[in-house]
ZADREN-109228 format. One record per residue: x, y, z of N, C-alpha, C in turn; residue in one letter. Coordinates in steps of 0.02 Angstrom, whole numbers, plus 50000, padded with zeros to 5 digits. Example, Ala and Ser with C-alpha at 12.3 -4.5 7.8 and 13.67 -1.06 7.14 Angstrom:
! residues 2
506604971650390506154977550390506604983550390A506424988850354506844994750357506455000250394S
This chain:
! residues 569
529425916054908529565909754921528975905354883M529205899754848528865895354803528205894854825R527595893954795526845890854814526625888454772R526985883954740526715878454671526735872354724T526335868054698526255859354711526505856054651S526735861154590526965856754534527725855654555R527985848054519528475847054534528955845154465L528885849054425529235848054355530015850254343G530255849354297530795851354294531285857454304T530705862454288530825870354296530875871454351A530385867754413530305869554488530985866354508E531095860154501531715856254509532395862154509R532555864354449532975868054436532955876254477D532405877054503532255884154544532375881854602D532265874854636532225873254709533115870954699A533585870854670534105868754668534595875954672W534295879954635534675887754656534345890554720Q533755889254740533655891854805533935888854853Q534305882054867534435877354899535165879654906L535645881154864536325881654840536525888954877D536855888154949537065893754980536295895855036G535845892755031535365895055073535505894155142A534895896555176534855894755255534065893455271S533985888955276533205887355322533185883055391V532655884055417532525881555487532675874055489D532355869855447532265862655445532405859355370V532965855255371533135851855327533035843355336L532505842155304532215835655335532505830355258V532845826855278533185821355239532825814755235V532625812855178532215807855156531485809455144G531275805855074530725806555045530125801755035G530255799555092529695793955112529165796855152G528435792755153527925794555187528205799155268V528635797955297528715801555356529175805355355T529675807155302529965813155290529525818655251G529085816255203528625820555174528165823955210A527885819655270527395821455339527875826555379G528445825255383528735831655428528855835855376V528945837955325529035844155284528305847355288A527785844055293527235848455283527035850155345L527345845955394527085848255469527535855255479D528155853955458528675859555480528525865955456A528255864855374528225872155336527615874555352V527005869555372526435873255393526335876155474T527015875055507526955879155572527315885655552R527655887155496528005893455482528695893355485G528925886555477529635884455487529895884955412L530355887955395530815888055318530985881255319S530635877655265530885869255265530965867755182T531535862755187531745859255133531665852255148A531385848055093531415841455088531845837255043L532345834255046532915832054995532825823855018V532785819254938532735812954944533025812254877E533675807554900534235803954859534055800654797A533395796054796533265793454748532655796754718R531855794354716531415795654705530865796254774D530425798754767529895799354811529655794254816F529535790354880529375783654896529555778654881A530275778754850530825773754813530905767154862S530775768654928530975764054985530205760354996G530445759155071529685757555106528995760755103T529035766555056528195769955061527945768654996S528405765954960528075762154896527905753054895S528165751754961528145743054948527885740155007R527365745255027526945741455087526315737455067S525905736955123525425731855119524875735255094S524955742655078524465747155052523715749555111K523955747155171523405747255213523585752255253L522935758255283522875760855343522385757555388F522595756355430522335752255476522575752755558H522275749355604522425750355660522985745055688G522915739655647523385734755653522985728555729G522695722955700522295718955746522805715355789L523395714355757523945709055793524245714055842R524215721555830524415724655891523985725655942Y523415724455923522955724455973523015717256039L523155711556002523405704956026523785704956073E524405711056048525005711356087524875716956138Q524255718156151524075723356219524415730956187M524475731556133524745738056115524095744056087D523845744356147523145748256148523285755356116F523665758056142523885764656115523945764756059G524435761256027524595761355941523955759655903L523535757355923523005753755896522485760055894V522335762855942521945767555944522375775555920R522775776655922523095780655868522995780155801E523335772655762523215772455708522525771455682A521985772155717521395771355712521075778255702L521265781955721521045789955727521355792655658R522045789155638522395791155574521855790955520E521855784955509521385780055483520795785555445R520385786755509519825790055505519895795555480D520305799755504520575806155479520665808255391L521015802155377521295800855283520485800655277M520105795455298519425792955252519015799955253L519065803755311518615807655317518655815755282S519245816955297519505825255279520135824555251R520745820855248521375823055226521555819955152L521175813855145521255811555082520885806255072A520195808855056519585803555032519725801554971P520115805054935520175802754862520665797954855H521165797154901521645790954894521605784754953L521225787155004521125782355048520445780255056V520485773555047519725771355030519465765055076R518815764055094518585758055146518785751955109P518955746655136518985740055118518785733555173V518475731055168518335723655225518635719655205S518695715155269519065707855258518675703955300F518595698555285518355692055306518975688555347L518875687455417519255684155462518905676255467Y519065671055431518885664555437519045661455515P518555657855530518645654555591518785647755591L519165642755611519225636855608519095633955655T518945636355726519005631655793518155633855820H517745629055833517265630655887517375633655940R516755638755953516775640756018517185645956031G517765645856070518295649456101518535654556048W518615652355982518895657355938518415662655910E517715661655919517365666755884517125671855954R517175668055998517235673256063517785677256074L518335674856069519095677256054519055681456000Y519115681955941519255686155890518685691055903V517865689455915517445693455923517365699555955G517805696356020517885702356071518405706756050A518935704056014519495708755997519345714955944G518865711155905518405716655841518035722255874L517665719255934517115723655962517595727756012A518125727456024518505731856045518975735756000L519085733155942519355737455882518795743855868Y518335739455866517645745055849517495751155907D517695748455959517525752956019518215758056017A518895755856001519195760956021519195766955965M518775765455901518715770055847518715766455774G518745761255774518485757255714518035758855681G517315761055720516765760655689516515767355676A517105772655702516685778655695516655780655617R517125780255565516875780155499516795774955445A516695768155474516415763355447516205758355484L515815753455446515345749455484515625744355533P515115742255591515495737955622515585731455593R515895727755644516165720555610515455716455625H515415711955588514785705955588515085700055584R514525695255638514735687655648514405684355570H514665679455542514425675355489514495668655500L514025664955493514105658155483514455655455437S514525648855411514995646655365514675647955300R514115646155295513705648155228513695656455207T513685660155258513745666755241514445669455214G514935665755259515615668155241515765665755174A515555660255157515695656455097515265660855043R514725662755051514365668955004514775673554987A515115676655046515465682255016516175680354994L516355674055016517245671854990517095664754956A516685665154901516635658654871517235654154868P517875656554851518475655354842518775650954904A518485651154951518625648555026518395640555016L518815636055034518495628855053518125627555089R517635623555086517215622155127517435622055203R517985616355195518305613755249518875617055286G518895622955251519495628155281519105632055320A518485632855346518155636955410517525634655426L517345637555487516745633455513516345641755529I516435646255499516175653455499516505658555489G516495664855506516855669155496516625677055519G517115680955531516925687055550517065694555497I516555698055478516905702455438517005709855450R517485711855454517655719055490517955725155446Y518115731255441518375734955400518775739355425Y519315740355365519755744455367519905749855318D520565751855290520655755655244521195754455205A521125755655145521825754855092521945760555053M522515762155037522685766354969523435765854942C523465767354888523965766654838524585770954873D524995767354902525445771554965526125776054921D526165774354866526645779254827526285786154812A525665784854782525205790754769525205795354828R525105790754885524935795254943525415799054961H525995795254965526745799554990526735805454948T526875803354881526965810554836526345815654844L525685813954867525165819054879525505823154941A525815819854979525925821855058526565829055050V527045824554983527545830654966527335835354934A526915835554878526685841254848526335845654871R525955842754920525675847054971526045850655006T526535849255041527135853155072527385857155023A527665856554962527895860954916527165866854902A526735863754895526215871254898526345874354941G526335874255002526385877155064526975881655064Y527485880255031528275884755024528685880355043G528885873755051529445871055056529735869155003A530435867854990530885866654944530815857954948L530615856954892530725848954883530975846054817V531375841854824531845838554792532135832754786R531995828254734532085821054730532995821054709S533365814654689533705814954669534265819954689S534075821154766534615825354794534815821754849T535505821354856535965817154915536175821054963E536155819355026536605821955059537165817855062V537895821455065538305817755058538805818755124V538665824055146539005826655212538665831655252G539015832155334538635838455374539305841655382F539135847755392539695852755421539465855355484L539985854455544539835855555599540245862855632K539845865055685540205870755723540125870255804E540645868855837540675867655895540155861355930G540305856455871539985849255895539295849555857G539055853555840538285854755806538295855955746R537815852555722537655851755640537455857855635I537625862355572537525866955554537335868855471V537655864155425537355863955356537575856955339A537215854855277537225849555245537525850755178A537955845855154538215845555089537755840955037E537595844154994536955841254951537395839154883L537215834754847537435831754781536915830054737R536785831854681536285832854631536445825954591D536135819254607536455812254583536275812354499T535915817154474535885817254394536345821654361E536625825754400537185830454367537775830054400T537795826454476538535826854499538595833354537G538155839754519538175847054545538175845554620D538495849854659538555849654735538255857154757S538005856454823537975863254856537915862754916C537975868854958537975868455036537255872155062T536865870755120536385872555138536415872955199V536285878055226536315879155304535715877355341R535725876655409535135873955428535125874155500T534565876455530534525876455605534425868555641G534015864355588534125857955614533905853055564V534145847455564534225841155516533705837255552V533215835155513532715830155521532935822155481V533155818155522533475811155464532775807255489N532345806755421531715802655413531825797655359A532335794355353532505790355305532465782155308T532025781455381531835773255373532385768155383G532455764155334532965758855356533595762755358V533815767655317534425772055311534515775655361W534225775355421534265779055483535075779155507T535285773855517535975773055553536385775155500D536445773855422536805775355363536945783955379D536245787055399536485794655396536745795255465V536585793255522537025795855592537675793955578Q537925789155547538525786855539538985792155488R538515794155440538735801855407538925807355457L538385807155506538525811755549539085811855609A539305806655600539875803655654539555803655719D538955799855701538575799055776538405790555764S538215786955838538005781155829537205781855846R537045788355855536385789155870536015784955952G535485787755958535155783556021534675777456005E534625775055955534365768055934534585766355873F534415760155845534525755955788534085753055760K534165752555696533485751955653533655744355610V533115741055614533415734055582532965732955527R533175732055477532595730055415532405724155418A531565724055410531405717855413530955716955343S531125712155289530805711255230530305708655230K529695711255190528945709955170528985708555115G528825702455081528685703855012527665701854987I527615703054952526815702354915526705701054853H526205695554833526185693254765525535698954730L525515700554680525005703354646524725696354607V524065694554600523625689854555522985693954523V522905692154474522265694954437521715692454490P521245696654473520555697754535520265689354510R520245687554441519765682354436520155676454458D520685677454488520875669654508520655667454598R520335672354632520095673754684519445675254696I518855672054703518195672554685518035674854766S517845681954769517915684754837517575690754838S516985693754881516915701354871517245704754938E517585702654951518005703855016518685702955022T519145707655062519835705155071519615699155119G520295695455134520305689355175520945691355233I520935690255283521305691055324521495682155371I522175680455364522265674855388523055674355442L522885670255490523275669555534523995664855513R524655665955519525145661655518525565660955557T526095656855564526395654355629526935662855632E527055665455583527405671755596527035676855608R526375679155567526175683855580525585683955556S525395689255501524635688555480524555688055396V524155683955366524235686855275523685690255267L523785695355210523245697355194523025695855126F522545695255110522205695155034521795702055029V522195706954975521815713954988521585716654923I521025717254914520765719654841521155723854807P521495724754742521955729954720521555732154643W521115735154629520915736754557520605728854529G520855728054487520915721154442521425715954471E521595716454532521965712354539521845711054622H522385707354654522305705854731522995705754749W523285708654809523875709854833523845704454897I524345699054890524305693454945525085694654963V524955694755043525715694655094525445697555157G525865695355200526725696755176527055693455234T527715693855210528245689355257528565693455311T529015692455350529295696355397529995693655421D530515694355387531155692355386531635696655377D532255695455428532765700155438533255700255356D533275706355351533675707555280534325713555295W535105710255269535605712255292535965714355219H535565715655171535985716455111535685724355084Y535875724855010535805730354991535055734554992A534895737955024534255742155054533915745254997K534205746454940533925748654899533485744054849A533695737454863533495732654813533315725454857H532925727554903532575720854931532385715354893P532445709454897532145704554841531735698054885A531335696754835530885691154860531195684754825A531295680154864531495673854830531035668354815S531225663554788530695658154775530495655054832R530965654754878530595652254952530005656554988S530255664954980529765667854990528875668054962D529195665854891528305666154871528155659354880I528545652954887528105647354899527935648654973E528125652955040527975652755073527065655855086Y527075661655039526525664655034526125661254995V526215657554929525675652454902525645648354952L525945643654985525775638855030525275642855084N525355646555113524815647555164524105652155151H524175654455090523465656955059523085649255045V523575644655006523235639554964522935634555010N523165635255088522655630555136522015632555143E521695638755125521055640355118520715641355055V521035640655009520775641454925520645634754916L520015634654883519735630454854520085627054788A520325632554765520615632454685521315635854705V521925632754708522535634654739522825639854676P523165644554710523685647954661524165643454643L524375646854580525185644354559525425648354537T526115647254539526615653254515526585657754453P526215652954408525905656354333525425659454343E524945660254410524475665654410524645672454445D525405671754455525725678354478525755683154429I525475689554445525565694554383526205699054416S526345700154475526955704254497527025702854565G527605701654584527905702954650528305709454681V528315711354736528695715354758528945714854832Y529545717454852529735717654907529785724154940A529895723455011529925731755050530225729355109G530725733955144530955734755202530455737955257L530445735755306530015737655374530655741055416R530645748455429531175750155483530905749755562P531215743355593530975742355642531505745055697L531265745955766531715749555815531995742755832L532585741655834532935734355840533125734255931A532925728455947533415727856022533895721356001G534075718556056534685713856058534585707856021E533935705156060533835697756032533315696455983E532635702455997532005699055959532045697655894E531525693255870531465692155801530975695455768V531145700255706530845703655674530045705355689T529605698255691528935699255712528655702355782S529095701055817529075704655884529345711455896Q529625714055859529845721355867529225725855874L529485730055907528785736655902528895739555853S528265741255841527935746255779527965753255813R528215754755862528015760855904528675764155873E528535772855859529235776255829529605778855898H530145780755873530685783955922530855790155890A531075795055935531335800655909532025801155949I532545804755920533125805555934533575812955932S533865815255980533985822555967534985820655981R535225816755935535855816255940536005815655872S536635818555841537005822855881536605831755874P536885834355914536545838955922536475844355848R535845846755837535815848555767535395844655731G535245836755749534915831055713534495829555736M533825829255720533265823855753533095818255704V533115813755737533055806555695532415803255714S532015801155676531305797555683531255791455656V531285786955689531105780555643530605774155681A530625769755651529945764955695529365766655654G528835763455698528155766255674527845763155622G527305765855587526925761555524526605766455494K526525766055422526315769255389525695773955404Y525235770155443524675774555453524765778255505T525305778555551525505784855590525995788255567T526005789455504526655795155483526515801255504Y525915804055508525725810155518525865811855583R525685806555644526055807555721526705806655725I527115803255702527855803555685528015809755659M527895812155609528155819255578527905824155641A527395825755674527235829755742527935828355790R527985822155809528245823755858529125822755842D529315822855784529835823955746529905832855743A529515835355727529535842755715529365844555797V529145843155834529185845155908529715845755926D530265840455911530825839255947531335844255891A531295843955832531495849855791531465857055832A530885858155852530825867855875531265866655948V531105861155990531615861356035532295863056014V532605859055978533205859955949533395866755926E532945869055895532985876755853533055881155928L532805878755970532695884856029532385890256013G531655889355987531335895455967530655891755968R530135897855970529455895855987529155894755904H528735888955890528375889555828527805885855851A527225886855818526535884855823526535878055839P525875874855866525665867855865525645865155806R525615858855803525545855055739524845855855712C524665857355646524155859555605523745853755554V524165849755540524075846155479523435840155487T523275840055572522475836055544521995840255510E522085846855494521655850955451521795852955407R522295849355376522515850955316522485846955263I521945847555217521915840555162522435841155122P522565834855096523175833855045522935836654973L523375837554941523185840254867522725833954827I522235838254799521745832954771521115832254816G521205833254868520565831854922520065837854911A520055844454918519595849554910519245846654838D518635847554849518165846554785518185841254766G518365834154779518385827354766517625824354762Y517465825554835516735822854837516165824854780H516265831654752515745835054730515905830354646A516665831554637516865826554562516625820054572L516655818354626516525809954619515765810354619A515285812954636514665812554625514465814354543N514835817554524514675820154444515115815954405Q515285810254425515845805454376515415804154313A514805802454309514595799754251514645807054196E514355812854222514285818454176514995821054160A515455820854208516305821554174516275815854122L516175809654122516405805254085516015805454024G515345809654023515065811053952515495816953911D515665819753953515835828853927516545826253923A516905820753939517705819953934517805814953869L517075812053851517035805153810517425800453828G517365799953912517695792553941517175789453977L517285783753975516835779154005516875780454095P516425780054131516345780854180516965777854225R516975772154214517465767554273518125770454256W518335774454190519025777854189518925784654239R518475787054239518395793854268518485791554356V518145786754372518215786554438518915782554464E519115779554412520005778054428520415783854433H520245787354393520745793554372520595798254458L519865797954459519825802854532520085799754576L520155791054586520415787454643521265790254641G521725794054595522315794754577522505801654595R521945805554574522155812054566521785816754619Y520975814854627520455818054657520345823354603G520295830654637519995836054610520585837954555A521235836054563521745836654492521525834954432L520915830554419520875827254368520895830954310L520585837354301520535841954246521375844154222H521595845854282522355846954268522855841454228E522645834854266522925829354220522765829654145V522105830254140522005828854064522125835754032L522085840054046522195848954007522415846453948E523195843453933523375842553857522885839053815P522445836853852521865831953793521395837253756A521445843553792520905848653749521165849453694A521785849053686522145852253614522305844853557D522375840353603522745833753579522365827953608D521855825753571521505819953616521895812553614R522415814453577522895806253585523095805653654G523175812253686523275809953763522795805753803W522255805853769521695800853806521685793353791L522295790453753522335784053729522595780353790E522425774653801522695769853843523495768953834P523775767753888524675767453873524655758653852V524985758053799524925750253767525255746153821P525105741453833525155735353881524985736853939G524635743553961524275742654038523605748154014A523195746053991522655749853966522265752654015G522415751954089522025754954138522255762054146S522835764254111523155770054120523245773854046Y523195781054060522925784954010523675788353978L523945789353930524455792353903524545800453942L524025803353960523905809653995524335808454057A524205802854095524545801554162525195800054155E525635799454090526295796854095526535804654087I526195808354035526415815954030526435819154108R526025819254143525835822254197526325820754244Y526685814554246527015812454292527635815854299A527825816754244528395822054228528445827654223A527745831454207527835839154217527455842354279T527255836354327526935839354395527245835454440H527475827654450527565822854483528215821854504E528585825354476529285824254490529765816854463A529465814154417529645808454381530205809854332A530865807554343531365809254299531615802954266L531445796854291531675790054253531065785254232H531035780854195530715777254175530345773054228L530895769954279530655768054341530165770654382D530355778454385529985780954420529175781354412D529015781854340528445781354324527975772654309V528405770754299528165761754294527985758054357L528545760754412528455757754475528085762854530A528015767754509527745770954568527195776554553R527325780054499526675783954476526115781054444R526295775654423525935770854390526115764654447T525595758054424525905751754449525955746354400R526115749454345526255745154296526795738354300I527235740654341527655735354355527595730654399S526995729454419526645723754474526005721354447I525615725954398525125723854395524875721554317E525645720954273525525715954220525975710754213T525775705654189526185697654187526805701654145T526965705754099527575706754083528035713054111H527705713454177528255718754219528225725354194R527995728454145527985736054121528415733254049G528775727554039529125728153980528685730653908L528245726753896527815730253850527555736753843D527615737953902527435748053899528075751153909S528655748653918529265753453914529385757353871M529415756253821529575761053755529005764753749K528485764753730528045770653728528055775653785P528105772253844528045777753902528825781053891V529265778053880530075781753857529795786153813A529475785753773529385791253714529115797653736A528585795853784528185801153804528695805953864V529075802253892529595805453936530045809253906L530325805853856530865809553815530605815353789A529955815953771529765820553740529665827453795E529425824853857529235830253904530005832353934V530385827553943531005828753972531635830253942L531375831353881532185832553818532605826053819G532485819253847533025813553831533145814453751W533775813553739534065812553673533985804153657D534225802653616534055793753579534585789553635D535135793253644535585787853698535285789053769E534965794553782534785793653864534105789253854Q533625789053810533095785653804533375777353799T533855776953754534065768553755534415767653818T534635770253855534935770153928534455768253978R533785773953970533265771954014532945765054014E532865763353943532485756053933532955751453943I533645750753946534055746253964533945745254023A533965752554053534145749654137533365747954170A532785748054149532245746154160532305737254144Y532385737254092532385730154073532985725054122D533285727954135533945726154179533565725254244A533205729454279532895728954333532345722854324R532075723454288531565717854276531635710254285V532395709454233532765704454249533055702254309A533245706354339533625704554411533075703254460A532575706654455532135704054499531775697054488E531725695254409531505689054397532035684854421R532675684854413533205681854427533165679554498A533045684054534532975683054640532335679154641S531885679354595531265674854628531295669054600Q531915665554562531985657854547532355656754587E532735660254642533145658054680532975655754742Q533365652554779533335649754842533315656154910T533255653954956533435659855021534335659955016D534635657654968535275661054975535355666854951D535315671755005535155678455009535685682654973E536385680654996537035682654953536905681254867N536775677254862536615676154782536125681854764A535655681054780535135687454766535495694454774I535755694954822535895701354839536575704154771A536845697454762537365699254705537175699254639R536415696054619536025695954551535825702354545R535675706954606535195713654599535775718754591L536125718154519536395724554520536315727454453V535665729254439535355731954382535625739354382A535645743054319535865749954310535395753154345P535725758554380535315762954423535515770654400D534965773354379535405781154324535335785554381N535255784854453535405789854487535915787754529R536575791154501537185788054551537345790054624R536835787154659536935788754730537525785254765T537925788454817538395786554837538385781554908L537745783554939537545778655001537235771654979V537495766354983537115759754968537155758154894D537705760554866537775758354807538165752654805S
């Protein structure tokens, strides 16, 4: 059984050969954080496991979230104490043990606008937040006067608040975290493969016993037998259930959330900010040299692979954040925009902001377990519950979940390297900030990423048009991190697509040149990759200039996709 976390082309070919005609205990469909979590949970219980993803790992919701690991204050207000307590425990596990290199503390300022009752009400809520576990790994909340609040966040208008409360949560790069979960599963023996689409299921006696797979890069197909399929496809849950000729036991509604990315110097603040809106909450989240501002909460009924931010969405976010800023943000200040879809468990009448963030497990049809709902922070709990159900479906004994004791790849040794950042920088000839940036992306894998630079220091050169990243990182994305396309690297292995005003267009040719060298692209394929990425950016920009005529937006989002998937095409 394979025992490497490396996901390069050789490992990809090997995984296909092992899948063809194989039999596994658990076949996980969906390479978002929940599916990756299911694969890790299953394989570490001793179950033979395969994970397949039709596109790229985290290419859906798991790369387009608010980037937070948090309990969720609004769920506390909705009296959903169990969800908050569970999420806070998961947050602290990530910070302290499982992924300290990827998940880090972040503070937020809650501006108070009403005298008396609001401070008591919000303060009591945050005291409960701390008591439920919010203060285990992070400082407790602290009350501030208006002067104290504005000293932390000078960007706030004096008249926009009468005081504030500062509290702590955590954040991470969701796409990199999801990839780390998938690679950790591979390291324990799971067969992990992207660009691998399930196109049908085989049944015997009304029970699913096998799945037909299709390589979306080559068109090749194979059949893998399985004891149980775990459907962890998020907003595609209903599509997979229909593929299995089943209505399932629940429905999933897609709720669109958009985020704006603006340069750090446009908002003068030492802390993140949380604001209430009529629909939900709005976060201003520190993100390296940028801020992420969002989100919205609206139904989405169109192409799930291409959620689009409209001009109205952008205006909504700008209008609400500008209510408290002394110097308003303008559309010209925006570096990037991204939209994602939350997979919410759907009732008949609820508006999306009122739908539950609890998750649900279904065992229908026989031979399939579906898991949906929930939130990014609780992915490990969702995975545990899904594998518990899968074990029942298998009709055999398996050990209990152990993932709360399994650090993600890059975690072991991270703290020691972080303490040695200055010395590492001297040895590598890199500034300390660069080493810290790399440690926050790769943890203890830092030396593996930079290994090619031992023979060629050209790999330590910054990516043209995106100086926060090194060319060595681009190479590593293809050799170890399953990147197959330009979009994989610019949008998920790095965040060049949202962190630069050119949206990655100034970087795509040099990045494509590195990928061509590693992946063996010829000139025709390289040109095709560049054209596809250019069209993707054009389509996104076009949607952001339109109003809420979502039909028009959906029609405009027809950028070429080098993965020829059948579902949602």
